[in-house]
C-alpha positions, -999 to +999 in steps of 0.1 A: +000+000+000+029+023+007+041+023-029+005+031-041+002+060-016+036+074-027+025+072-064-008+090-055+011+117-037+043+128-053+038+160-032+049+141-001+084+149-012+077+186-006+076+180+032+111+186+043+108+172+078+113+134+074+093+125+105+064+146+094+066+131+059+065+096+074+036+104+096+016+118+067+025+088+045+015+064+073-018+082+078-027+077+041-015+040+042-036+032+073-067+050+059-064+032+026-060-002+044-092+005+063-111+019+033-134-001+010-118+019-018-085+011-035-060+036-048-072+035-083-107+044-071-093+078-060-084+085-096-120+078-107-145+087-080-158+122-077-142+144-051-175+153-036-210+138-035-225+172-030-222+181-067-244+160-089-224+144-117-192+159-105-166+155-132-135+162-111-120+132-094-108+129-058-071+130-067-076+159-092-092+180-065-069+169-037-037+175-056-050+209-069-057+219-032-021+210-022-007+231-051-030+260-044-021+259-007+016+257-014+016+286-039-006+307-017+017+302+013+047+310-008+032+343-020+022+351+016+057+344+028+072+366+000+050+396+007+040+392+044+066+369+058+082+396+079+049+400+098+032+366+094+052+334+100+040+304+080+053+269+084+054+254+049+057+218+060+025+223+081+006+238+051+017+210+028+010+182+053-023+196+062-034+200+026-024+164+018-043+151+048-073+174+048-095+148+030-078+116+042-110+107+062-131+107+030-117+073+021-135+061+052-166+081+044-172+067+009-180+032-004-187+019-038-220+002-045-225-012-080-195+008-092-208+041-079-193+061-050-217+068-022-216+079+014-211+049+038-229+044+071-197+056+088-197+087+066-232+095+076-223+093+113-188+108+112-177+133+086-142+131+072-126+158+094-133+136+124-122+103+110-091+120+094-080+134+127-085+101+144-062+082+120-037+111+119-033+111+157-027+073+156+001+079+132+018+106+152+008+136+131+014+168+152-016+188+166-009+218+143-015+195+112-045+177+128-059+212+134-059+217+096-077+184+090-103+193+117-108+229+105-106+227+067-143+221+062-174+238+076-167+223+111-137+247+112-160+277+111-166+271+149-129+274+158-101+300+154-081+287+125-043+290+124-027+308+095-018+275+079-054+261+085-068+293+069-046+288+038-057+252+034-093+260+041-094+286+013-074+264-011-100+237-006-129+259-011-113+275-042-113+240-057-148+232-045-171+262-048-168+267-086-182+231-090-209+237-065-219+268-083-220+254-119-254+255-135-271+221-135 
């Protein structure tokens, strides 16, 4: 499973801290081992079930979010870094892990992705944090997983969590707002 995860996520190499890179990788490995989905499914299933007939896949959306988050953080460091510290490893790790719980929230029925019973009871920010904590992911990255979606509107987001939250919604809202 490790090889499959590393193929899904070439962006893991952007994480400079080897312990953090390993914890992020292990979180994806454990989540995939527990998921009814296989790595190829992530290249085919829609990234959201909230948009009817969504044409963007899980991995297209997720990798886009990671790239948007990294580039946004770089621009913020360039122009605001003297006044606003940003930990790039935390941004990248959080963006890679933000939707790790979705692989526990989805299942395939007759070839179609749908929300599982677990997904109806526990949204992906909760299951994602649970697995990440098991794998030794630090709290500042778990905060991003927990706060990236609407649940995060109830907490004070860190700078890194704010970056990932907005990157995620930049890659989601245009699909939600497409005419049907």
